C-alpha positions as CSV (number, residue, x, y, z in Angstrom):
1,M,0.0,0.0,0.0
2,A,1.4,3.4,-0.9
3,R,1.8,6.0,1.6
4,I,0.7,9.6,1.1
5,Q,3.7,12.0,1.6
6,A,3.5,14.4,4.5
7,K,6.1,16.9,5.3
8,R,7.2,18.2,8.8
9,E,4.9,21.3,8.6
10,N,1.9,18.9,7.8
11,Y,2.6,17.2,11.1
12,K,2.8,20.4,13.0
13,R,-0.4,21.7,11.5
14,A,-2.1,18.4,12.1
15,Y,-1.0,18.4,15.8
16,K,-2.3,22.0,16.3
17,K,-5.6,21.3,14.6
18,H,-6.3,18.0,16.4
19,A,-5.2,19.6,19.7
20,Y,-7.7,22.5,19.1
21,T,-10.4,20.1,18.2
22,Y,-9.8,18.0,21.1
23,E,-10.1,20.9,23.5
24,K,-13.4,22.0,21.8
25,L,-15.0,18.5,21.9
26,R,-15.7,18.7,25.7
27,D,-19.3,17.7,25.2
28,G,-18.7,15.4,22.3
29,S,-18.5,11.6,22.0
30,D,-15.8,10.1,24.3
31,I,-14.6,7.8,21.6
32,T,-14.3,10.7,19.0
33,K,-12.3,12.7,21.6
34,R,-10.2,9.7,22.2
35,L,-9.4,9.2,18.5
36,V,-8.6,12.9,18.0
37,L,-6.3,12.8,21.0
38,C,-4.4,9.9,19.6
39,Y,-3.7,11.6,16.3
40,C,-2.9,14.8,18.1
41,V,-0.2,13.2,20.2
42,E,1.1,11.0,17.2
43,C,1.4,14.0,14.9
44,G,3.1,16.2,17.7
45,L,5.6,13.5,18.4
46,K,6.4,12.9,14.8
47,Y,6.9,16.6,14.2
48,L,9.3,16.8,17.1
49,I,11.3,13.9,15.8
50,M,11.5,15.4,12.4
51,L,12.4,18.9,13.7
52,D,15.2,17.5,16.0
53,R,16.7,15.5,13.1
54,K,16.2,18.3,10.6
55,I,14.0,16.1,8.3
56,V,11.5,17.8,6.1
57,K,10.0,14.6,4.7
58,I,10.1,11.0,5.8
59,S,11.9,10.0,2.6
60,Q,14.9,11.9,3.9
61,A,15.1,9.9,7.0
62,E,17.6,7.1,7.7
63,E,15.9,3.7,7.7
64,D,15.8,3.4,11.6
65,I,14.1,6.9,11.9
66,S,11.8,6.2,8.9
67,S,10.4,3.2,10.6
68,V,9.7,5.3,13.7
69,L,8.0,7.9,11.7
70,V,5.5,5.5,10.1
71,S,4.7,3.9,13.4
72,H,1.5,4.5,15.4
73,D,3.1,3.2,18.5
74,F,3.4,5.9,21.2
75,R,6.1,4.1,23.1
76,I,8.4,4.0,19.9
77,L,7.6,7.7,19.2
78,L,8.3,8.7,22.9
79,T,11.6,6.8,22.9
80,A,12.7,8.7,19.8
81,V,12.1,12.1,21.7
82,K,13.7,10.6,24.8
83,K,10.5,10.6,26.9
84,S,9.8,6.9,27.1
85,G,10.5,6.7,30.9
86,V,8.4,9.8,31.6
87,Y,5.1,8.5,30.3
88,Q,4.0,5.0,31.2
89,F,1.1,3.0,29.6
90,K,-0.5,-0.1,31.1
91,Q,-1.7,-2.7,28.6
92,F,-5.3,-4.0,29.0
93,Q,-7.8,-6.2,27.4
94,T,-10.7,-5.3,25.0
95,E,-14.2,-6.6,25.4
96,Y,-13.1,-9.5,23.1
97,G,-10.0,-10.4,25.1
98,D,-7.4,-8.8,22.7
99,I,-4.5,-7.0,24.3
100,V,-4.3,-3.2,23.8
101,N,-1.0,-1.5,24.0
102,T,0.7,1.7,22.7
103,G,0.9,0.3,19.2
104,N,-2.7,-0.6,18.7
105,Y,-4.7,1.8,20.9
106,H,-5.7,3.9,18.0
107,Q,-7.4,0.9,16.5
108,L,-9.6,0.5,19.7
109,C,-10.5,4.2,19.3
110,R,-11.1,4.0,15.5
111,Y,-13.4,1.0,15.7
112,C,-15.2,2.0,18.9
113,I,-14.2,-1.1,20.8
114,D,-14.8,-1.2,24.5
115,A,-12.3,-2.4,27.1
116,E,-13.0,-5.3,29.5
117,D,-12.7,-2.5,32.2
118,N,-13.3,1.0,30.8
119,N,-11.2,2.5,33.7
120,D,-8.2,1.2,31.7
121,I,-9.1,3.4,28.8
122,Y,-9.4,6.4,31.1
123,E,-5.9,5.7,32.5
124,F,-4.5,5.5,29.0
125,D,-6.2,8.7,28.1
126,K,-4.8,10.5,31.1
127,T,-1.3,9.6,30.0
128,L,-2.1,10.8,26.4
129,N,-3.4,14.1,27.9
130,K,-0.2,14.6,29.8
131,I,1.8,14.1,26.6
132,A,-0.5,16.5,24.7
133,E,0.0,19.1,27.5
134,W,3.8,18.6,27.2
135,L,3.6,18.9,23.5
136,K,1.8,22.3,23.8
137,E,4.9,23.6,25.5
138,E,7.3,22.2,22.9
139,I,5.5,23.1,19.7
């Protein structure tokens, strides 16, 4: 499957638009807010990685960084910005018994899947919110 090219400034703009939308969705659907928050954090982290490495587009990146930049895994992205030890996520199970982690959480949100214990989702969201707040200071 071919990827659509996005440049560093696209990630920055996406982060800002998703962050703005997330803040305005206070009375909206929890699952929609959750999905917007996922993409807000993902885009913000990717922007910081590209900025730090002076990469304008992913095709300019070395293979190891390129694989990070196409990832949806928050743990991998946080490691690339040297924040993996600061923000911790706990794995949990979906209503179907599947394991949710930092690499597939966006799928849970995208497909409106419930957790076995919805408190796990709220804990995951709290951590994403903390990252989003930190990103506000950085971007």
